[in-house]
Every structure is written in C-alpha cells, then in structure tokens.
C-alpha positions as CSV (number, residue, x, y, z in Angstrom):
1,M,71.7,39.8,-24.4
2,P,70.2,43.3,-25.0
3,K,72.2,45.7,-22.8
4,S,70.5,47.7,-20.1
5,R,69.5,51.3,-20.5
6,I,71.2,53.9,-18.4
7,R,69.3,55.5,-15.5
8,K,70.3,59.0,-15.5
9,K,70.5,60.2,-12.2
10,A,67.5,62.8,-10.8
11,D,69.4,66.2,-10.2
12,Y,70.1,67.7,-7.1
13,T,67.7,69.2,-5.2
14,P,68.7,70.9,-1.8
15,P,67.0,70.5,1.0
16,P,64.2,73.3,1.7
17,A,65.6,76.3,3.3
18,K,65.4,76.8,7.4
19,Q,63.3,79.0,8.6
20,S,65.7,81.8,9.2
21,A,62.5,83.8,11.2
22,S,62.3,80.8,13.7
23,I,65.9,81.5,14.4
24,K,66.3,84.7,16.5
25,L,70.6,85.6,16.9
26,E,71.0,87.1,20.5
27,N,73.1,90.3,20.7
28,R,75.5,89.2,23.3
29,S,77.5,92.3,23.6
30,W,77.2,92.2,27.5
31,V,79.4,89.0,27.6
32,A,82.8,90.3,27.4
33,P,82.5,93.5,29.6
34,V,81.0,91.0,32.1
35,M,83.7,88.1,31.9
36,L,86.4,90.9,32.3
37,A,84.8,92.5,35.0
38,M,84.9,88.9,37.2
39,F,88.4,88.3,36.0
40,L,89.3,91.6,37.5
41,I,86.9,91.3,40.2
42,G,88.3,87.7,41.4
43,L,92.2,89.3,41.1
44,A,91.5,92.5,43.0
45,W,89.9,90.5,45.5
46,I,92.8,88.2,45.7
47,V,95.4,90.6,45.5
48,V,93.9,92.8,48.2
49,F,93.2,89.6,50.1
50,Y,97.3,89.6,50.0
51,V,98.3,92.7,50.8
52,T,96.4,93.5,53.9
53,D,97.7,90.2,55.3
54,G,93.9,88.8,55.6
55,S,92.5,91.9,57.0
56,L,90.1,92.8,54.2
57,P,88.2,92.1,52.0
58,V,86.1,90.0,54.6
59,D,88.0,89.5,57.9
60,A,85.8,86.6,59.1
61,L,86.4,84.9,56.1
62,D,89.9,84.5,56.8
63,N,91.5,82.3,53.9
64,W,88.5,81.5,52.5
65,N,88.2,85.2,50.9
66,I,91.2,83.3,48.0
67,V,87.9,80.4,47.4
68,V,86.3,83.8,46.5
69,G,88.5,85.5,44.6
70,F,89.0,82.0,42.4
71,G,85.1,81.8,42.2
72,F,84.7,85.3,41.0
73,I,87.7,84.1,38.1
74,A,86.0,80.7,37.9
75,A,82.6,82.6,37.4
76,G,84.4,84.6,34.5
77,F,85.1,81.7,32.6
78,A,81.5,79.9,32.9
79,V,80.1,83.6,31.1
80,S,83.0,83.2,28.6
81,T,81.3,79.8,27.0
82,Q,78.2,82.4,26.0
83,W,80.8,84.4,23.8
84,K,80.1,83.8,20.1
C-alpha cells in the first residue's frame, strides 16, 4: 500500500485586528476623588452623630443618621467599581 502524503498545516493567520477607533477609553480620573470623598463624608457623618449625642447632623433622623453615613460609604464602594 502506498504511503499517503503528509499534509502541511496552513500558516497561522491572526484574526483581524479590532478597530481601535471604535473603542473609546474614557478618562476616569474623577473616580478616586469621588470615592474618597464619599468615604470621608460617611465617616464624618457617623462621627459627628456620635460626638454630638445624636443632635447633629440631622436631629429628625435620630438613629437613621448611622444608616445615612453607611449609605455614603456604600456609595463610595459603588463608585470604586468604576476605577480602572
């Protein structure tokens, strides 16, 4: 029986390059300052609440001031997901 020919593999052809013009990288220099500001506002809100025995920042909110402070901190974490 005759031996079959060995097929040569085709040379590697890379896939076509993605169009870099269509990909627009956004400038996200605002993320770090906003994130840190949210953290600090939340921390300051909670500290002021405890230092003033609940009379500040908003007296009508009573113990919900803690939730507002943690809300600012959570918003800081939400903003941090945009950081690249």
